[in-house]
Each structure stands twice: as structure tokens, then as C-alpha cells.
Backbone as CSV, one residue per row, in Angstrom:
resi,resn,N_x,N_y,N_z,CA_x,CA_y,CA_z,C_x,C_y,C_z
1,MET,203.250,104.254,95.874,201.961,104.560,95.486,201.635,105.898,95.561
2,GLU,201.225,106.778,94.641,201.035,108.288,95.022,199.480,108.262,94.960
3,LEU,199.038,108.683,96.138,197.815,108.787,96.594,197.471,109.643,97.822
4,THR,196.569,110.918,97.420,196.389,111.773,98.366,195.106,111.773,98.768
5,ALA,194.526,112.051,100.102,193.224,112.014,100.669,192.799,113.235,101.242
6,ASN,192.007,114.274,100.994,191.706,115.574,101.098,190.158,115.668,101.837
7,ASP,190.346,115.551,102.990,188.693,115.666,103.659,188.123,117.069,103.164
8,GLN,187.478,116.955,102.532,186.468,118.405,102.313,184.993,118.539,102.899
9,GLY,184.935,117.988,104.312,183.843,118.031,104.856,183.003,117.053,104.733
10,GLU,181.808,117.000,103.572,180.584,116.199,103.350,181.220,114.950,102.614
11,GLN,182.343,115.017,102.089,183.449,113.784,101.502,184.949,113.869,101.350
12,VAL,185.177,112.605,101.342,186.885,112.688,101.250,187.177,112.561,99.623
13,VAL,188.109,113.705,98.884,188.742,113.427,97.878,189.872,112.631,97.558
14,VAL,189.973,111.590,97.081,191.156,110.880,96.924,191.712,110.933,95.393
15,THR,192.768,111.468,95.428,193.359,111.732,93.948,194.599,110.605,93.690
16,LEU,194.274,109.917,92.720,195.511,108.998,92.590,196.486,109.523,91.290
17,ALA,197.854,109.908,91.604,198.524,110.020,90.888,199.426,108.897,90.143
18,GLU,198.737,107.492,89.926,199.372,106.533,89.427,198.724,106.443,87.760
19,PRO,199.836,105.930,86.999,199.325,105.709,85.909,198.760,104.595,85.623
20,ARG,199.007,103.353,86.333,198.328,102.253,86.433,197.818,101.657,87.838
21,ILE,196.753,100.980,87.563,196.420,100.305,88.988,196.539,98.822,88.423
22,ASP,197.252,98.120,88.501,197.609,96.481,88.393,198.205,96.079,89.622
23,ALA,198.574,94.658,89.132,199.088,93.542,90.062,200.105,94.399,91.149
24,ALA,201.038,95.144,90.473,202.006,95.993,91.265,201.298,96.602,92.461
25,ILE,200.448,97.168,92.307,200.087,98.179,93.616,198.572,97.910,94.059
26,ALA,197.860,97.069,93.314,196.530,96.589,93.778,196.443,96.267,95.458
27,THR,196.952,95.573,95.978,196.812,95.240,97.326,197.405,96.515,98.217
28,ARG,198.441,97.004,97.809,198.506,98.493,98.440,197.656,99.602,98.348
29,PHE,196.874,99.791,97.053,195.829,100.634,96.934,194.701,100.066,97.948
30,LYS,194.388,98.822,97.693,192.835,98.477,98.459,193.346,98.680,99.892
31,ASP,194.338,98.392,100.328,194.699,98.611,101.848,194.476,100.312,102.400
32,THR,195.175,100.677,101.341,195.319,102.127,101.761,193.768,102.854,101.637
33,MET,193.199,102.493,100.547,191.564,103.006,100.790,190.827,102.556,101.624
34,ARG,190.882,101.250,102.294,190.564,100.809,103.380,190.840,101.565,104.656
35,GLU,191.929,101.918,104.833,192.459,102.863,105.926,191.487,104.236,105.694
36,ILE,191.236,104.628,104.569,190.823,105.990,104.582,189.335,105.897,104.846
37,ILE,188.559,104.884,104.150,187.365,104.575,104.316,187.017,104.506,106.009
38,THR,188.133,103.724,106.819,187.613,103.287,108.417,188.004,104.797,108.897
39,LYS,188.947,105.655,108.671,189.300,106.718,109.417,187.834,107.960,109.185
40,HIS,187.578,108.161,108.068,186.717,108.889,107.613,185.095,108.789,107.889
41,ARG,184.801,107.605,107.177,183.347,106.923,107.390,182.454,107.892,106.866
42,LYS,182.860,108.428,105.816,181.980,109.231,104.822,182.100,109.231,103.096
43,PRO,181.414,109.534,102.520,181.338,109.419,101.132,182.952,109.774,100.563
44,VAL,183.395,109.001,99.612,184.562,108.835,98.968,184.479,109.327,97.539
45,LEU,184.999,110.331,97.017,185.054,110.550,95.672,186.603,110.179,95.026
46,VAL,187.123,109.070,94.309,188.298,109.001,93.675,188.527,109.545,92.319
47,ASP,189.438,110.436,92.433,189.676,111.259,91.064,190.884,110.247,90.361
48,MET,190.418,109.947,89.151,191.170,108.940,88.500,191.879,109.322,87.287
49,ARG,191.689,110.624,86.982,192.348,111.212,85.784,193.732,111.038,85.135
50,SER,194.280,110.528,86.254,195.972,110.041,85.711,196.258,108.761,85.477
51,VAL,195.105,107.868,85.774,195.112,106.268,85.655,195.041,106.013,84.319
52,GLN,195.869,105.238,83.638,195.720,105.327,81.985,195.277,103.558,81.812
53,PHE,195.893,102.829,82.896,195.551,101.246,82.732,194.972,100.627,83.913
54,MET,193.984,99.947,84.050,193.775,99.077,84.956,193.668,97.650,84.606
55,ASP,194.226,96.600,85.292,194.060,95.113,84.876,192.947,94.470,85.948
56,SER,192.962,93.190,85.538,191.970,92.737,86.879,192.171,92.699,88.178
57,SER,193.501,92.941,88.458,193.845,93.085,89.669,193.634,94.332,90.174
58,GLY,193.648,95.527,89.362,193.245,96.704,89.701,191.725,96.504,90.120
59,LEU,190.824,96.086,89.036,189.354,96.033,89.353,188.916,95.353,90.337
60,GLY,189.833,94.227,90.781,189.302,93.663,92.037,189.762,94.515,93.058
61,ALA,190.654,95.214,93.489,191.019,96.140,94.496,189.722,97.190,94.466
62,MET,189.343,97.445,93.357,188.278,98.733,93.339,187.006,98.021,93.665
63,ILE,186.731,96.560,93.567,185.387,96.268,93.799,185.517,95.817,95.349
64,ALA,187.010,95.366,95.987,187.002,95.194,97.316,186.916,96.353,98.033
65,VAL,187.238,97.665,97.671,187.090,98.924,97.836,185.727,99.353,98.211
66,HIS,185.115,98.948,97.174,183.537,99.465,96.968,182.666,98.601,98.063
67,LYS,182.968,97.193,98.364,182.309,96.381,99.018,182.685,96.854,100.722
68,ALA,183.894,97.770,100.861,184.375,97.762,102.203,183.477,98.929,102.645
69,MET,183.024,99.875,101.633,182.150,101.319,102.108,181.164,100.814,103.171
70,PRO,180.755,101.537,104.235,179.780,101.569,104.909,178.420,101.425,104.488
71,GLN,177.428,100.923,104.863,176.196,100.880,104.130,175.720,102.227,103.864
72,GLY,175.051,102.662,103.206,174.656,103.913,102.888,175.412,104.880,102.342
73,VAL,177.062,104.849,102.592,177.957,105.545,102.156,178.410,105.189,100.705
74,HIS,178.400,106.282,99.879,178.647,106.188,98.441,180.526,106.310,98.198
75,LEU,180.792,105.378,97.058,182.074,105.441,96.504,181.901,105.757,95.011
76,THR,182.519,107.276,94.796,182.350,107.499,93.403,183.584,107.776,92.751
77,LEU,183.727,107.157,91.389,184.482,107.477,90.502,184.474,108.487,89.890
78,GLN,185.804,109.187,89.540,185.479,110.673,88.597,186.561,110.401,87.520
79,ASP,186.316,111.094,86.351,187.432,111.452,85.445,187.995,110.088,85.026
80,LEU,187.191,109.010,84.806,187.844,107.769,84.097,188.412,107.944,82.734
81,THR,189.702,107.617,82.342,190.182,107.898,81.026,189.565,106.825,80.018
82,PRO,189.382,106.885,78.827,188.682,105.982,78.059,189.061,104.556,78.206
83,ASP,190.526,104.339,78.215,190.756,102.729,78.423,190.475,101.987,79.947
84,VAL,190.459,103.148,80.777,189.940,102.696,82.179,188.248,102.358,82.037
85,MET,187.680,103.318,81.560,186.056,103.376,81.638,185.854,102.140,80.471
86,ARG,186.561,101.600,79.575,186.659,100.369,78.913,186.544,99.254,79.836
87,VAL,187.454,99.280,80.731,187.351,98.054,81.624,186.088,97.765,82.368
88,PHE,185.548,99.099,83.042,184.270,99.174,83.754,183.094,98.686,83.158
89,ARG,183.124,99.066,81.727,181.993,98.865,80.646,182.148,97.309,80.100
90,LEU,183.214,97.073,79.863,183.296,95.247,79.563,182.905,94.345,80.483
91,THR,183.327,94.643,81.855,183.105,94.054,82.911,181.561,94.029,83.756
92,ARG,180.760,95.113,83.022,179.457,95.701,83.502,179.611,96.394,84.748
93,MET,180.930,96.462,85.332,180.998,97.287,86.749,180.550,98.845,86.303
94,ASP,180.511,99.435,85.489,179.916,100.408,85.177,178.475,100.602,85.718
95,SER,177.700,99.706,86.091,176.423,99.523,86.434,176.587,99.414,87.964
96,VAL,177.604,98.922,88.545,177.558,98.931,89.811,178.227,100.077,90.886
97,PHE,179.364,100.728,90.063,179.880,102.064,90.321,179.367,103.415,89.903
98,GLN,179.156,104.179,90.741,178.951,105.468,90.623,180.091,106.153,89.642
99,ILE,179.968,106.575,88.581,181.162,107.032,87.583,180.584,108.752,86.904
100,LYS,181.218,109.293,87.394,180.985,110.768,87.011,182.169,111.622,86.164
101,ALA,182.096,112.360,85.270,182.891,113.377,84.735,183.098,114.251,85.563
102,SER,184.399,115.142,85.590,184.645,116.249,86.370,183.732,117.328,86.192
103,GLY,183.281,117.765,87.244,182.264,118.802,87.368,180.634,118.716,87.145
104,ASP,180.414,117.054,86.790,179.172,116.688,86.919,178.660,116.846,88.036
105,GLN,177.371,116.990,88.094,176.499,116.495,89.091,175.846,115.240,89.304
106,GLN,175.676,114.903,87.770,175.051,113.408,87.530,175.991,112.518,87.343
107,GLU,175.607,111.316,87.335,176.479,110.077,86.769,176.554,110.048,85.488
108,MET,177.879,109.594,85.025,177.968,109.507,83.600,177.334,108.765,82.921
109,THR,176.836,108.962,81.610,176.045,107.900,81.125,176.896,106.947,80.465
110,THR,176.446,105.851,80.472,177.353,104.594,79.689,176.879,103.817,78.694
């Protein structure tokens, strides 16, 4: 699984270089993200521009990561591709997650 975490002071930026978050990598993704959250204990921004596909296992892993965040510490998803954004909209998870486009200071409108 291709994932890098960069501590930028106020937040950790996680860059996913995977084209898919599906059953094949969902557990590794979830476990790695939990390690990052536990180690840094600060807001996390996940750059998802490379992710072209997400299935229900990937969405479940993302929800588990969201739930693992310490209280009051935010998880933000950035640069979702149209197909991945569609998964979040269809499941109404776009109202649960903070989602933004690259360079936006505000949350994406859905």
C-alpha cells in the first residue's frame, strides 16, 4: 500500500498513492491510519487525488478511521475524484466527513 504521512506542524497530511481503496487493502489502510492518528494526535488531511475507486470495504475502513480520531480532532478528505465522491454522496457520508477541494479553505459543497 502506497501511503505517506507528512507532519506539517498543525496537521498531518496523508497522501494516498493507491488507485483503489477496496477489500484488498482496506484493513491495511485502516491499521496504518490508526497508527498515524495514535502517533500524532492532531488533525489529519487525507489527499485522495490518486484514488479512482472505493468500494464498501474502503468506505468502511474510512469510517473506522473517522471514528478513531480523538474527540475534537478532525479528519479531512481532500481532492476526491468524481467516482469516489459519488460513493460518499450515495451513502450520505458526505455529511459526516469534512471534504474539500485542493486549496479550498472551506468544505466542499455537496
